[in-house]
C-alpha positions as CSV (number, residue, x, y, z in Angstrom):
1,M,8.3,33.5,-25.3
2,I,4.4,32.8,-24.0
3,I,4.3,31.4,-20.9
4,N,0.7,30.0,-19.4
5,I,0.4,29.0,-15.7
6,A,-2.3,26.3,-15.0
7,T,-2.5,26.7,-10.6
8,G,-5.1,24.0,-10.9
9,P,-9.6,23.8,-9.6
10,W,-8.6,25.0,-5.8
11,L,-7.3,28.5,-4.9
12,P,-8.0,31.4,-6.8
13,V,-5.2,34.0,-7.7
14,P,-4.9,36.7,-6.6
15,A,-4.5,34.3,-3.5
16,V,-7.4,35.8,-1.4
17,Q,-7.8,32.7,0.8
18,G,-4.4,32.3,1.4
19,G,-2.1,29.6,0.0
20,A,1.4,29.6,-0.7
21,I,1.6,28.1,-3.9
22,P,-0.9,30.3,-5.8
23,R,1.1,33.7,-3.9
24,L,4.4,32.2,-5.8
25,W,3.0,31.8,-8.9
26,Q,1.5,35.3,-8.8
27,G,5.4,36.5,-7.8
28,L,7.1,34.6,-10.7
29,A,4.8,35.6,-12.8
30,E,4.8,39.0,-12.5
31,E,8.3,38.9,-12.8
32,F,8.3,36.7,-16.1
33,A,6.3,39.5,-17.6
34,A,8.7,42.3,-16.5
35,R,11.0,40.5,-18.5
36,G,9.4,41.1,-21.8
37,H,7.2,37.8,-21.8
38,E,3.4,36.9,-22.1
39,V,2.1,35.7,-19.1
40,R,-0.8,34.1,-18.8
41,I,-2.4,32.3,-15.1
42,L,-5.1,30.2,-16.0
43,C,-6.8,29.5,-12.4
44,R,-10.6,29.2,-10.8
45,S,-13.2,31.3,-10.9
46,Y,-13.9,33.3,-7.5
47,P,-16.9,35.2,-6.5
48,G,-15.4,39.0,-6.4
49,Q,-12.7,38.3,-9.5
50,P,-13.5,39.0,-13.1
51,Q,-13.0,36.2,-15.5
52,T,-11.0,38.0,-17.1
53,E,-8.5,40.5,-16.3
54,V,-5.1,41.7,-16.7
55,I,-2.7,42.7,-13.2
56,N,1.2,43.8,-13.1
57,G,0.9,42.6,-16.9
58,V,-0.5,39.5,-16.4
59,Q,-3.5,37.8,-17.8
60,Y,-5.8,36.1,-15.5
61,I,-8.5,33.6,-17.1
62,R,-10.7,32.3,-14.1
63,R,-12.9,28.9,-15.7
64,G,-14.7,26.3,-13.2
65,G,-13.3,25.5,-9.7
66,L,-14.4,23.1,-7.2
67,P,-14.6,23.7,-3.0
68,Q,-11.7,20.7,-1.8
69,S,-12.8,18.4,0.9
70,T,-11.2,16.5,3.3
71,N,-11.8,13.0,1.0
72,I,-8.7,12.8,-1.0
73,I,-10.4,9.8,-3.1
74,L,-13.3,12.6,-4.0
75,D,-10.9,15.5,-4.5
76,L,-8.8,13.2,-7.5
77,L,-12.4,12.7,-9.2
78,K,-13.1,16.4,-8.8
79,D,-9.8,17.1,-10.4
80,L,-10.3,14.8,-12.9
81,F,-13.5,16.3,-14.0
82,Y,-11.8,19.7,-13.8
83,G,-8.5,18.6,-16.2
84,L,-11.1,17.0,-18.7
85,L,-13.6,20.2,-18.6
86,T,-10.0,22.6,-18.7
87,F,-7.7,21.2,-21.1
88,P,-9.4,21.5,-24.5
89,T,-9.4,25.1,-23.5
90,L,-5.8,25.3,-22.8
91,P,-4.5,28.5,-25.7
92,P,-1.5,27.9,-27.2
93,A,1.9,28.7,-25.6
94,D,5.5,27.8,-25.5
95,I,5.3,26.8,-21.5
96,L,2.4,25.6,-19.6
97,V,3.8,25.3,-16.3
98,I,0.9,23.4,-14.3
99,N,0.0,22.6,-10.3
100,D,-2.2,19.9,-10.7
101,F,-2.6,16.3,-10.6
102,W,-4.2,15.3,-13.5
103,L,-4.3,18.1,-16.0
104,P,-0.5,16.8,-17.3
105,I,-1.8,14.2,-18.5
106,F,-4.1,15.6,-20.6
107,A,-2.4,18.9,-21.8
108,A,0.3,16.5,-23.3
109,L,-2.4,15.4,-25.6
110,R,-2.4,19.1,-26.7
111,P,0.8,19.9,-28.2
112,K,0.0,23.7,-29.3
113,A,-0.5,24.0,-24.8
114,G,3.2,24.3,-24.8
115,K,6.0,22.0,-23.1
116,V,4.4,20.9,-20.0
117,V,6.5,21.7,-17.0
118,I,5.2,19.8,-13.4
119,N,5.6,22.1,-10.5
120,A,6.1,19.6,-8.4
121,N,5.9,20.7,-4.7
122,R,4.4,17.5,-3.4
123,F,6.2,13.9,-2.3
124,P,4.9,11.6,-5.4
125,K,2.3,8.6,-4.5
126,G,3.0,6.7,-7.7
127,Q,1.1,8.9,-10.0
128,Y,4.6,9.8,-12.1
129,W,4.5,7.0,-14.6
130,L,1.3,8.9,-15.8
131,Y,4.0,11.7,-16.6
132,A,5.9,10.2,-19.2
133,R,4.9,13.0,-22.0
134,T,5.4,15.8,-19.4
135,T,8.6,17.8,-20.6
136,F,10.3,19.4,-17.0
137,F,9.8,18.2,-13.6
138,A,10.9,21.2,-11.2
139,A,11.3,20.1,-8.0
140,A,11.1,22.3,-4.9
141,S,13.8,20.7,-2.7
142,R,15.9,17.9,-2.7
143,A,13.7,15.7,-1.1
144,I,11.3,16.0,-3.7
145,Q,13.7,15.3,-6.2
146,E,14.9,12.5,-4.7
147,A,11.5,11.2,-3.9
148,I,10.4,11.4,-7.5
149,A,13.8,10.0,-8.9
150,K,12.9,6.9,-7.1
151,E,9.3,6.3,-8.3
152,Y,10.2,7.3,-11.4
153,P,13.8,6.7,-12.8
154,A,12.7,8.3,-16.1
155,A,12.4,11.5,-15.1
156,I,16.3,11.4,-13.5
157,H,16.8,13.3,-17.1
158,R,14.1,15.5,-17.3
159,M,14.0,17.3,-13.6
160,G,15.9,19.9,-11.9
161,I,15.3,21.8,-8.6
162,I,13.9,25.0,-8.4
163,P,12.9,26.3,-5.0
164,N,9.9,28.4,-4.3
165,P,10.4,32.0,-4.0
166,I,9.2,34.3,-1.3
167,D,8.6,38.1,-1.9
168,T,11.6,39.5,0.3
169,R,10.2,43.0,-0.9
170,I,7.7,42.1,1.5
171,F,9.2,39.6,4.1
172,S,11.8,41.4,5.4
173,P,13.5,42.6,8.7
174,N,12.2,45.7,10.7
175,T,14.1,48.9,9.7
176,Q,15.1,49.5,13.4
177,P,17.1,47.9,15.1
178,K,15.4,45.1,17.8
179,L,16.1,45.4,21.3
180,E,16.1,42.4,22.9
181,P,12.6,42.4,24.3
182,K,11.4,41.5,28.0
183,E,9.3,39.0,26.7
184,K,9.7,36.6,23.8
185,V,7.3,36.3,21.5
186,I,7.3,32.3,20.1
187,L,4.9,32.4,16.4
188,Y,4.0,30.1,14.1
189,V,2.4,30.3,11.0
190,G,1.0,27.1,9.2
191,R,-1.9,25.0,8.8
192,I,-3.8,24.2,12.4
193,H,-3.8,20.2,11.7
194,P,-2.3,17.0,13.6
195,E,0.4,16.3,10.5
196,K,2.0,20.0,11.5
197,G,3.1,19.4,15.1
198,V,0.8,21.7,16.7
199,H,-0.1,20.0,19.7
200,L,3.8,19.1,20.1
201,L,4.8,22.9,20.1
202,L,2.0,23.1,22.6
203,D,3.5,20.0,24.6
204,A,7.2,22.0,24.7
205,F,5.9,25.5,25.9
206,S,4.2,24.0,28.4
207,I,7.8,22.8,29.5
208,L,9.3,26.3,28.5
209,S,6.9,28.0,30.1
210,Q,8.2,26.5,33.5
211,Q,11.7,27.1,32.7
212,I,11.5,31.0,31.3
213,Y,8.1,33.1,32.3
214,T,8.6,35.6,29.9
215,V,7.5,34.2,26.9
216,K,4.5,34.0,24.4
217,L,3.3,31.6,22.1
218,R,1.6,32.9,18.8
219,I,-0.3,30.7,16.9
220,V,-1.5,32.0,13.5
221,G,-3.4,29.5,10.4
222,P,-6.4,28.0,9.7
223,V,-8.5,25.3,11.4
224,K,-11.4,25.1,9.0
225,E,-11.0,21.6,6.9
226,N,-11.7,22.7,3.6
227,Q,-8.7,25.3,4.1
228,G,-6.7,22.3,5.1
229,G,-6.8,22.5,9.2
230,G,-7.2,20.1,11.4
231,G,-11.1,21.4,12.2
232,E,-12.6,22.5,15.4
233,A,-12.4,19.0,17.2
234,Y,-8.3,19.9,16.8
235,L,-8.7,23.2,17.5
236,R,-10.5,22.0,21.1
237,T,-7.9,20.1,21.5
238,L,-5.4,22.5,21.3
239,R,-7.0,25.1,23.8
240,S,-7.4,22.7,26.3
241,Q,-3.5,22.1,26.0
242,A,-3.2,25.7,26.4
243,E,-5.3,26.3,29.3
244,G,-3.3,28.3,31.7
245,L,-0.4,29.0,29.8
246,N,0.5,32.3,27.6
247,V,-1.0,31.2,24.9
248,E,-2.6,33.0,21.7
249,F,-4.9,31.6,18.8
250,I,-5.1,34.1,15.6
251,E,-7.0,33.3,12.6
252,P,-5.5,33.1,9.3
253,I,-3.9,35.9,7.7
254,F,-4.6,36.3,4.2
255,D,-3.0,40.3,3.5
256,V,0.6,39.1,2.8
257,Y,1.7,42.9,4.2
258,K,0.0,41.9,7.5
259,L,1.6,38.3,7.7
260,A,5.1,40.4,6.7
261,Q,4.1,42.1,9.9
262,A,3.4,39.1,12.4
263,Y,6.8,37.8,11.6
264,R,8.5,41.1,12.5
265,E,6.5,41.2,15.8
266,A,8.1,38.1,16.9
267,D,11.0,37.2,18.1
268,V,11.8,33.2,17.0
269,F,9.8,31.2,14.6
270,C,8.9,27.2,15.2
271,Y,7.2,24.7,12.6
272,P,7.6,21.5,14.4
273,S,5.7,19.3,11.0
274,L,5.8,16.2,11.4
275,A,4.4,15.0,7.6
276,E,7.2,12.9,6.8
277,K,5.9,12.6,3.2
278,G,4.1,15.6,2.7
279,E,6.4,18.5,3.4
280,S,7.9,19.5,0.3
281,F,9.7,22.8,1.0
282,G,8.7,25.0,3.9
283,V,7.6,28.6,2.7
284,A,7.1,29.4,6.2
285,P,10.0,29.2,8.0
286,L,11.5,30.9,4.9
287,E,9.4,34.0,5.2
288,A,10.4,34.0,8.6
289,M,14.0,34.1,7.9
290,A,13.4,36.8,5.4
291,S,11.5,38.6,8.4
292,G,14.6,38.3,10.9
293,L,13.7,35.0,12.8
294,I,15.6,32.1,13.4
295,P,13.5,29.2,12.6
296,V,13.3,26.3,14.6
297,V,12.3,23.2,12.4
298,S,11.5,19.8,13.1
299,D,14.5,17.3,11.2
300,L,12.7,16.5,7.9
301,A,14.8,16.6,5.0
302,C,12.9,19.5,2.9
303,F,14.3,22.2,5.4
304,R,18.0,21.4,4.9
305,D,18.0,23.4,1.3
306,F,17.9,26.3,3.4
307,V,18.1,25.9,7.0
308,E,21.9,25.4,8.7
309,D,22.0,23.7,12.3
310,G,23.1,26.8,14.6
311,Q,24.1,29.1,11.4
312,T,20.4,30.2,10.3
313,G,18.1,27.9,12.2
314,Y,17.5,24.8,14.3
315,F,16.9,21.4,14.2
316,F,15.3,19.4,16.7
317,D,14.5,15.3,16.8
318,H,10.8,14.7,16.4
319,R,11.0,11.2,16.1
320,N,12.3,10.9,19.4
321,H,10.1,9.8,22.1
322,N,10.9,12.7,24.1
323,A,10.5,14.7,21.2
324,A,8.5,17.9,23.7
325,E,11.4,17.9,25.7
326,I,13.9,18.2,23.0
327,L,12.0,20.7,21.2
328,A,11.6,22.9,24.6
329,K,15.4,22.5,25.2
330,T,15.8,24.2,21.6
331,L,13.8,27.0,21.9
332,Q,15.1,28.1,25.4
333,S,18.8,27.9,23.8
334,A,17.5,29.7,20.9
335,I,15.7,32.5,23.8
336,V,18.3,32.5,26.9
337,N,21.3,32.7,24.4
338,W,20.2,36.0,22.5
339,Q,22.9,37.2,21.3
340,K,24.2,33.9,19.0
341,T,20.5,34.5,18.0
342,T,20.5,37.5,17.0
343,Q,23.6,36.7,14.5
344,M,21.9,33.9,13.4
345,S,19.4,36.0,12.1
346,S,21.7,38.1,10.4
347,N,22.5,34.7,8.8
348,A,19.1,33.7,8.2
349,I,18.3,37.2,6.4
350,Q,21.4,37.0,4.0
351,K,20.1,33.3,3.0
352,S,16.7,34.4,2.1
353,I,18.2,36.4,-0.2
354,A,18.5,33.7,-2.8
355,Y,15.4,33.1,-2.9
356,S,13.6,36.3,-4.3
357,Y,10.7,35.9,-6.8
358,K,13.7,37.5,-9.0
359,N,16.0,34.8,-8.4
360,I,14.0,32.0,-8.7
361,A,12.1,33.4,-11.7
362,K,15.8,33.6,-13.7
363,D,16.4,30.3,-12.9
364,Y,12.8,29.3,-14.3
365,L,13.5,31.2,-17.7
366,Y,17.0,29.7,-18.0
367,N,15.4,26.2,-18.1
368,F,12.0,27.4,-20.1
369,D,14.8,28.3,-22.7
370,K,16.4,25.3,-22.9
371,L,13.3,23.6,-23.0
372,I,12.0,26.0,-26.3
373,D,15.7,25.7,-28.0
374,L,15.2,21.6,-27.6
375,K,11.7,22.5,-29.6
376,H,13.6,23.4,-32.1
377,D,15.8,21.2,-33.0
């Protein structure tokens, strides 16, 4: 079959600027192509990337593109402009996968573009009634599926859960058994933004450092607002909190091999997101699990699809007024009970295998085949 994947106006593919969504669609596209399908990625243009090229059997067509801002109204207008310019140029296909706000509406007006599949990786914000002509909604998690069904019940029979994949060939544990280190490194990877709870993590680390002296916190991710960060003012606040503590702030790592190594050099992963309606799946905790780290995560529904408390990771109650103390205690338990943590690490690695590109691509293609059969009925 012919599969086109439209990734929207914001981030380039391959993901030279980072971004879990461009990265996962590049990986899935290559899996589709390896199975004999004709695959195109329709993405934004970007300096240094040609307008068209073929990488690992996938054709890239690059047109347009706009810088993302921190103003959601402005970004919606930019995306509307991008959608209006893009949809008349959509090439013929059997399946058109879209990760964008406006384009699904316009793409449905162009039947030759293929059956429209929305990759639902964000909580709905009242827009799903606009997607009445969308053929299939691929929800990244049970939490997203339930939110869409509540907002737009007509989507229920056109929806399924297909989780985000990770590259388990790159994100993998150390090949040699890891001895218990004297200094335990707690790692955070993600946007340096208030909704990610980085300030809460620093509060908890301050408490933990008074109980365990041989511990370090490493914070990796973008600060710039145009990369989804909280900006320099937020970073200054965090640095002030971290004064006198064993904390490292590291620039975002866009090279996936270097990112995988950063996971392997740590001992425990913490992802204290506070984004009740912003966290759709959580790729970073899953990448950490594949690398042999147990994740300590906030009590958000999306993480429950792959984190089992006390088996593959730990939850903490981020809504409690003593959240920092609870998080510190949870991290302390993971560090002090190292034998249990080591066993949980093995469980986490096994759990992550189900989310390989190969397995998730199989799920997508199964659903695409059903949509094509409907087309011919």
